[in-house]
Structures are given as C-alpha cells and as structure tokens.
N, C-alpha and C positions, 0 to 999 in steps of 0.2 A: 616283806616289803611293808613300808609304813602305810597304815590305814587312816591316819590323821590327815586333816586337810593341809594343803600347802598354804603358807602365809605369804605376805608381801606381794599381793596380787593387784593392788591399786596403783596404777602408773602415776597418779598425782601425789602419792605419799612416799617420799624418799626415805628409805630405811635409815634409822640411827640406832644408837645403843639402847635407848629407852624403848623404842618400838620392838626391837629384837628381844630384849629382856622380857617384855610383857608377853610376847608370843611363846617364848621358850619356857617361861615359868621356872620351875626348879632346875631344869636342864641348863639354864643360863650360866650357872657356875661352871659347868663342864665346858660350855662354849667359850667362856672367857679364858679358862685354863688352856683350851685348845689354841686359841688365837695367840696367847702368850708363848706357848711352847713352840709354835711354828717359827718364832724368831731364832730359836736354837738351830734350825735347819736352813736359815736364811731364806725363808719363804714368807711372803707377805700377801695380804689380801688386796686385790684391786678394789677400787670404789665400786659400790653396788650399781648395777645397770639394769634397766628394765628391758626385757626381751619380749617383743610382740609375739613371736612364734609360740612361746610357752606362757605368755601372759603373766609373767612374774619377774620379780627382781632377783638377780643372781649375782654372786661374786665369784671370783676365781682365785685360787692360790697360785702365786707366781714366784718363780725363781728369777731374780734379776742379777746380771753381772756385766762387767765391762771387759771386753777382750783386750789382748795385749796392744792392739792398734787403737784402742780407745772407743770402740764401737759398743754402744749399750745394747744388750741382748735381754730378751724376756722369754722364758719357757713356761707355758701353762702346766701346772702340776695336777690340779683338780678343780672341780666346780663345787660351789657351795650354795645350798638353798635352805630356807628356814621353814619348818613345819610346826604344827601345833605340838608343843612339848618336846620337840626334837629338832636336830639339824641334820641335813643330808650332805655327805661328802661323796662325790662321784668321780671315779677314776676311769680313764679310757686308755687301754693298752693295745698295742698291736698283738694280733693272734700269735705272732712269732715269739713273743715274750712269755707265753703261758708256762712253758717248762721252767724257765728261770724264776718266775713268780712262785712256783710251787716249792722251790728250794729256799725261799726266804724264811727268816725266823718269825712266822706269823701263826696265828691260832689254827687249829684243825678245822674249825668252822669256816674260816676264810679260805683255807686251801680247798675245802669241799666246794665252796662257791666258785672258785677259780677253775677247778677241775670240771664242773658241771655246766658252767655258763656257755650258752651258745654264741658263737662268733657271728657278728653282723657285718654287712657291707659286701659289695660285689668284687671290687678289685683289691681294696685295702681292708682285709678282714680285721675287726677289732673286737675286744671284749670289754664290757663295762662292769666294774666292781663298785657296788654302791653300799655305803654304810649309813644306816639311820641311827644316829648317835643319841642314845638316851642314858648311857652309863660310861663312867670314867674308864672302865676296863676295855672298852672298844677302841680307845685312842691309840694303843700301841701298834695295832695293825695298820692304822691310818698313817702313822709316822713312818713305819717301815716302808710302806708302799710309796709314800711321798719321797722318801730318800732314794728309793730305787728309781723312781721316775726322773728325779732330778739328775741322777748320775748316768742314766742309761738311754734315755729317749731323746 
C-alpha cells in the first residue's frame, strides 16, 4: 500500500488539471493516459467532490447509459484519489464475485491480492482491490476489472 501522503485535502481548493499534475509529478503522464483510455470503455470521471468523512477530494469512474425506455442510469465503477507521485484506483466487489475475478486475464500479483484479501461487512460481504498506480504496466488490470464491473455488477 502507498506510504506517500494523500493529496487534495483542502476543502477550499477545488482540484483541477494543474493541481493534479503538480501532485502527481512524473506520474501525471500515466494519469492522463488512464483518463483518455477510460473513454474506450465508456467510463467517465465524475466531478471531484470533497468528502468530509475522509477529509479529501475524490472522483469516481462511472458508466452512464440510457435504458430502452429513456431512463438515464449511472453505475459506479471505481473510486479515484490523488497521492504524492501516484494515483489510487479502488474497486469494491461483492465477495460472491471473487471466484469470477480470479479467472479474468489479470496479473498473477493482482490474483494473489484477490485471493488473499479479507472480505468486510456484516450482511453484504465485499472485497476491496486497490491499485496505487505509479507505472503504465499496472493499468491493464485496472481496465480488465473496470470492464468486468461494468458488465457484471
């Protein structure tokens, strides 16, 4: 897990591309690629919001679509936070999906995390899979899990 400090903690400073780029440093090129690639999956980021419980600005990857009856729907895919020199993508899955997740075309390291993560919650057990992104090579697993979440949950 990331040892660097979480950024975007001041409720009075609304995040923008410049502030995010400054905090991410060299990782900003990976971040901008990530945001651009999400479009291929029809996933967009919601506007940044300040959450008092965590005392930080967060965004969320969302899949939006319109039903046959014209109803607009939104499905949350992941949470996004900015850290010093990295960004964090956090997925939450039902414990029931663990076996399916292990059959996805993801790295051995991510499968190990999924296999060993402890489920949380009393009635609706869930597992959280968190990526601290610092390298381009980490993005493939994020895209695979995002697509799975979009299609299955």
